[in-house]
N, C-alpha and C positions, 0 to 999 in steps of 0.2 A: 392358781388353778393350772394343773398340768395339761398342756394342749396337745402334746404328741403321744397321747394315750394309746396303748395297745388294747384293742377292743376284744371283749370276750366273744366266744362263739355264740353264746346265748343272745347277746345284744345284736350281733350280726344277723342271726336268724330272725330275731324280732323285727329288725329293720327290713329284712328281705320280705317278710310277710306283707308289708305295706305295698310293695310293688306287685306282689301276687294279687292283692286286692285290686289295685289300680288296673292290672291287666285283665282281670275278669271283666272290668268295664271297657277298657280300651280295645283289647283284642276281640271282645264280644262285638263291639261296635264296628271295628275295622274289618272283621271277617264276615259278619253275618248281617249287618244293618242294610247294606246295599241290596242283597238278595231278598231280605225281608220287605224292604220298601217296594221293590219291583214285582216280586213274585207273589207276595202275600197281601201287602197293603194296596197294591195296584197303582203305584205311582210310576210314571214313565221315566226311563233312565236319564234323559236330559234334565228333567226337573230334579231328580235326585242328585245328579252331579252338580247342578247349579246350587242347590241347597247346601251341599257340603262345602263348596267353594266360598259362598257368601258367608255362611255361618262361621267358618274357621278363619276367613280373611279378616272379618270384623273383630275377631277375638284377640288380635295382637295387643290392642290397647289394654285389655283386661289382664293380660300376662304381665306387662310391665307394671301396671298398677298393683298387682298382687305381689310382685317382687318388692316394690316400694313399701307396701303395707307390712309384709313379712319382716323386712329389715327394721321397721319401727314398732313392731308388736313387742310388748313386754308383759310377762306374767311370771308367776312363780314356777311355771313349767318351761319357760324359755320363750324364744321368739317364734319358732316354727312348729314345735310339737303340738301346741293347742289347736292349730288349724286342722291337724290330722283327726283329732277327736271331734271337733265341731262339724266337720264335713262328712264324717263316716256315714251316718244315717241318711242325710240329704242326697249323697251320691248314689246310695243304694236305691232310694226311692225314684230318682229321676231316671236311672237306668231301667227300672221296671216300667216306667211310663213310656220310655222310648220304644220298647218292644210291645206296647199295647196298641191294638188296632181298633179304635172305636168306629161305630157305624156313622160314617160321614160321607158327604158328596165329594166329588173330585177336588174342588177347591178347598173344602173343609179338611180333607186329608193333608193337603200341602201346608195349610196354615198350622194344623196340629203338629206336623213334622217339624216345621220351622221353630215353633215355640218350644217343644220338648228338646229338640237338638241344640238350640242355642242355650237353653238352661243347663243342659248336660255339659256343654263346653265351659260355661262359667263356673259351675260347681266343681268340675274336674280341675279347672285352673286353681281355684281356692284350696284344693286338696293337694295337687301334684307339685306346684311350685314350692310350697313350704316343705313337702316331703323330700324333694330333690335337694333343696338347700340344707336340710338337716344333715345330709351326708358330710357336707363341708365343715360343720360345726361340732360333729361328734368327736373328731380327732384332727390335729393339725399335721399329722404325718402323711405325706402324699402317697407313700407306698402302702400304708395301712388303709388309706382311702381306696387304693386300687383293689386291695383284697375285699374291702367292704362293697365295692362296686361289683365284684364278681358274685358275692353273695346276693346282692340286690338283683342282679340279672337272673340268677338261678331262681329266686323268688318270682321274678317277673315271668319267666318262661314256665314255671310251675303253675302260676295263675292262668297263663295262656293255655297251657295244656289242659287244665281243668275245664275251661270254657270251650276250647276248640275240640277236645276229645269227647266231652260228655254231652255237649248241647244237642247234636243231631240225634243221639240216642234218646235223650230226654224228650226231644220233640216227638219222636215216634211213640214214646211211652205216654206222654201227656196228651198227644194228639190222636190217640186211638179212638176211632168212632164206632167200634164194635159192628163192623159192616156184615151184612149178609151177602155172600158171593156165590153165584151159581155159574158153572162152566159147562157149555154144551158143544160137542163136536158138530161142525157144519158138514153135512153129507157131501161126498165127492170133492172134498177140499182139505187142505192141511191147516185151515184156520179154525178159530173157535169163536163162539158167541159168549160174551161175559155179561151177566146181569148183576148189578150191585144196588144195594139200598142201605140206609142207615136209620136208626131209630129217632135221631134228632136232626134239626136243620144244621147244615155245615156250609158256611159261606165260602170257605177257601179250601176245598178238598183237592188233593192231588192223588191220582192213581198211577201206579208204576208196577213193573215186573222185577223179579229178582235180577240183580246185576245189570239192569237196563236192557236185557235181551228182549227181542220181540218189539212189535209196533202196535199201537192202539189207533183205531179210528172209530168214530161214532157209527152205530148201526143205522141211524137215521141219515139217509143219503141227502136230505135237504139241508143239512147243516152246512153253513158256509165255511170255506177254508178247512175242509175235513181231510187234511193230508195225514197219512200214517206217521205217527211220531212215538217216541219212547215213553212219553208221559202225557197225561191230559190233566189240566186244571179246570175245575167246574164247580158250580154251586149245587148243593144237594138239598132237596126238600125231604122232610121226615117221611119215611116209609114209602117213598116213591122209587120205582125201578128205573135204572139208567142202563142202557144197552151199548156195548162196544163190540167191535170185531178185533180180534187179536191175531196177528200173523207173525211168522218167523219165530215161533216158539214151539218146541217139541214137548209133548206129554204135559200140557198145561193143567194145573190143579189150582183150587182156591188158595192153597198155601203159597203159591208163587206170586200172589197179587197182594199189594199193600195199598191201603187208602188211609191218608193222614189228614186230620184237621190241622192245617199248618198254622192258622192264626192262634188257636188255643195252645198248640204244642209249643210254639215259640214263646208266647207270653208266659205261660206257667213255668217253663224251663228257666227263663230269665228271672222270674220272681224268686225262685229257689236259690239261684246263684247269687243274687243280690244280698241275700241273708249272709252268705259266707263273706262277701265283700265287707260288709259292716263289721263283722266279728274280727276279721284279720286287721282292719284298720285300727280298731280299739286295742288289739294286742300290741301293735307297733307303738302306739302312744305310750302304753304302760311299760314297755321294755327298753326304751331308748333314753338317752340323756344328752343334753347339749353341754359342750365344754369350751369351745373356741368363741371368744368374745371379740368385738371390734376393738381397735386401739382405744385406750382410756381417754385420750384427748380428742377423739373423733366427735365432731358436732354433726347434728342432723342437717343435711343440706341436699335437698332433692336435685336442685339445678346442678350442683357440683357432681353428684353421683351420676346423673344422666350424661353430663359432659364427658366425664372420665370413662363412662361405659362405652360411648361411641368412639373414643380414642383408644380403646383397649383392643389392639389388633388380634390377639388370640381369641377374644370373645367374638369379634366380627367374623373371623374365618369359621369358627365353630357354628355360628348362627347359619351361615350359608351351607356348610357341610351338613348340619343337622336337618336343614330343610330338604336337601337333595336326597340324603339317605332315607329320610322318612317317606318321601315320595316313592322311592324304590321299594321299600318294604311294604308300604301301605297298598301299592298296586298289587304286589304279590299276594298279600294276605286277603285283599278284597276279591281276588279272582279264584282262590282255591275252591270254594264251594261251587261257584258257577262252573268252573272248569270240570270238576268231577261230576257234577249233576248233569251238565248239558253236553259235555264232550265225551267223557268216559261212560256216562249214564250209570254211575256207581256212586251215588251221593253219600251213602254211609261210609264208603271207603275213604272219603275225605277226612273223616274223623281219625282213622288210623294214620293217614298221611300227615295230618297236623300233629298227632302225638309223636310220630317218628321225627318230624322236624323240630318239635320242642325238645326232645331228648338230645338231638344233635345240637340245638341251641345251648342247652345246659353245658354240654361238653365244650362248645366254642367259648362260652362265657368263662368257664373255669381255666381256659388256656390263656386268657388275657393277662393275668398276673405274671406267669413265667415268661411268656413271649414279650410282654411289655418291658420286663426287666432286661431281656436280652437285646431287643431291637429299639426300644423306646416306643412310646405310644404313637407318635406321629408316623413312623415307618410302618408299624403294625396296621394302623388304620388304612394306609394306602395299599398295602399288600392285600388286606382282607377285601377291600372294595373291588380291586381288579379281579381277584380270583373268584369271588362270589358272582360277579356280573358275567364273567366269561363262561362259567359253568351253567349259569341260568339260561344263557342263549341256546343251550342244547335242547331245551324243551321244544324248539321249533321242529325237531326231527322226530318227535314222538307221536305215534298213532294211539288211538283209544285202547288198543290191545297191549301196548308196551308198558304195562304196570310196573314191572321191575325197574326199567330204565327211568320212569317218572319218579319213583321213590328214590332211586340212587342219586339222580340229578338234584332233586329237592333237598335231600339230606346233606349232600356235600356243599351245595350253595348256602344252605341255611346255617351250617356250622361256622362258615366264615362271616356271614352277615350278622350273626349273633354278637360278634365283637363290636359292631358299630355302636349300639346304645350303651354298652358297658363303657367303652372308651369315651363316648361323648360326655356322659355325666361325670366321669372321673376328671376329664380334661376341663370341664367347666369349673370344677374345684381348683384346678391349676390356674385358670384364668382369674379366679377370685384371689388366689395367692399372689399372682402377678400384679394385680391392681394394688393390693396392700403393700407389696414390696416396692413398687415404683412410685405410688402416690401417697402412701401412708394412710389410705382409706380402704375400708372393706364394705362392700354392698353385696353380700352373698345372695340374698333373695333376688335382687335385681338381675344379677348375672345369671342365676339359674332360670330366670324367666325365658332365656333363650331356648332352653330345652323344651319347655312346654310350648312356646310359640312355634318352634320348628316342628314339633310333633303334630300339633293341631293344624297349622297352616299347610304343612306337607301332606297330611292326610286329606285336607280339603282339596288341594291340587290333584292328588291321586284320584279322589272320588270324581272330580270333574273330568279327568282324563279317561277314566273307565266309562263314565256316562256318555261322553261325546264319541268315543271310539265305538262303543256298542250301539249307540244311536245311529252312527253312520252305516252300520250293517243292519239297521231296522230291527234291533232286538226289542222284544216285548216279553217280559217275564211270565205273562199269563197266556201267551200264544205259542204253542209248541212248534208250529211251522216257522214262525219268525225266529225262534231260538235257534233252530237248526241252520237257518240262513246266516246267522251271526257267528257260526263256528270259527271262520278265519279270524275275525276280530278277537274272539276269546283266546285263540292260540297266540296271537301277536301280544296281547296284554300279559300273557303268562310267561312269555319268553324274552324277545329282544327289546320291547318298548321300555320296561323298567331297567334293563341292563345298560342301555345308552345313558340313562340318567346317572347310574352308578359310576360309569367310566368318567363322566364329566366331574363328578365329585372327587374322584381320585386326583385329577389334575389340580383342582382348587386346593386340596389338602396340602399340596407342596408349599403353599404360602404360609402355613402355620409356623410361627416363630419359636415355639417352646419345645426344643428337643430334649433328650435325656440329660445332657450335661447342664443345660440352662436350668432345668427344674431342680437338679441336685443343688445348684448354687442358691436358688431362691428359697428352697426348703431350709437349707442350712442357715441362711441369713435371717429368715423369719423366726426360726426356733430360738436363735440367739437373742433377737429383739424381745420375744415373748418372755423368755426367762429373765431378761433384764427388767421388764415391767413388773414381774412378780416380786422382785426384790426391792422395788421402789417403795 
């Protein structure tokens, strides 16, 4: 069997669709789940942050176990491909349940969130570790793997663009409550009285104005904490009138006002996207092939695999780096919708921002192969970390009106940070080659467990950081006054807090031992050994 195969574009695209599917799930969760839990489901930010930290911290064992299981799976389809097929529908189902908000009490909501979130991380593990390991066994050519990694990241960013670009508009579409809206000028005032009603009960309604302009307050002056705010979240009874006073808005008409059933909008939108997830995963299974096998004389020995894993310096460095850059990117992703909804008061503009970032990410991912060939993967990783973090710090200087600057900073920073996941998963393949070259043993799935572990644990730490910082500013997603008081924390989380973590990762990356010259030697030696095995 030839292991240094040049892969067809069709197979690369088929493989890339798998990460497109995975990112419908992962980016959907990392970008929207925090705001769904706090603003729609009604869980406080500290509880959400703790949930994410606990669930993902406990998931490390399952990552390693899945790597071990994948290495020992044998079927006519290979070691890793079958897991992509087996988990396609379960992953779509649990994602749908994650964005379902059943009628439960405060404690019941937290229990439901823990159960569905932990199940999501377990099923994602069973899908994503075999998917990542598949890259390393489709070809033994490390440069071809770099190309495959670029295709993979394009697929990942395309999946991310699908969910990040479409979801907010789908929420508006599916969350439409067909409201009746009546606007009346208040005599001797520049303000308006707005009366709204809906034909059905709406548990989680949010009313807002175009572009976040103007302020709402309840017409009933006996309502507590009735400060003028850009939006109001409230429960609506069918055919009951609700009265607001709107200020700071000229020539107000009903067309300027939007009322959305957030619960229905989020749930039905994610149900639709989950269908695409399952279809893309099945296509990946059908269009790929495994070619690289472990050495013929390798015996199954879990203890030896684990011992060699923790002595594998490239793997250990990549584990820490993966953790840090995932904290960096997960904080940024988790803050985008909150930043646009509550600081800029232009929630739908967040969709355009995320599409722009995704296009920049695709460009950044496609630059990995040529720049990696020029500088080597290690140097490129360090340069990208420092540059992305430095640019991201500039958000601290942006006001709500600085839309052009916000888009420019985000696009430039994201183009560089898009190189991180591309490089990590390619370099994990290099770490698997290093283990085979040094020890004569290959545990591809176990090594790729670092990618999943770092992604999930990093996302958990990021969720905890977001939750604790917002809580320190008394953020409450269903209290407009508390949201406005938390604006300084929102700005910090969007700018310098994640950047500090990326700068630290750049320093640690200097310890990575596999430079360009070393990998050329390893690839040459392994290809010679594999050719010799084929003639035995």
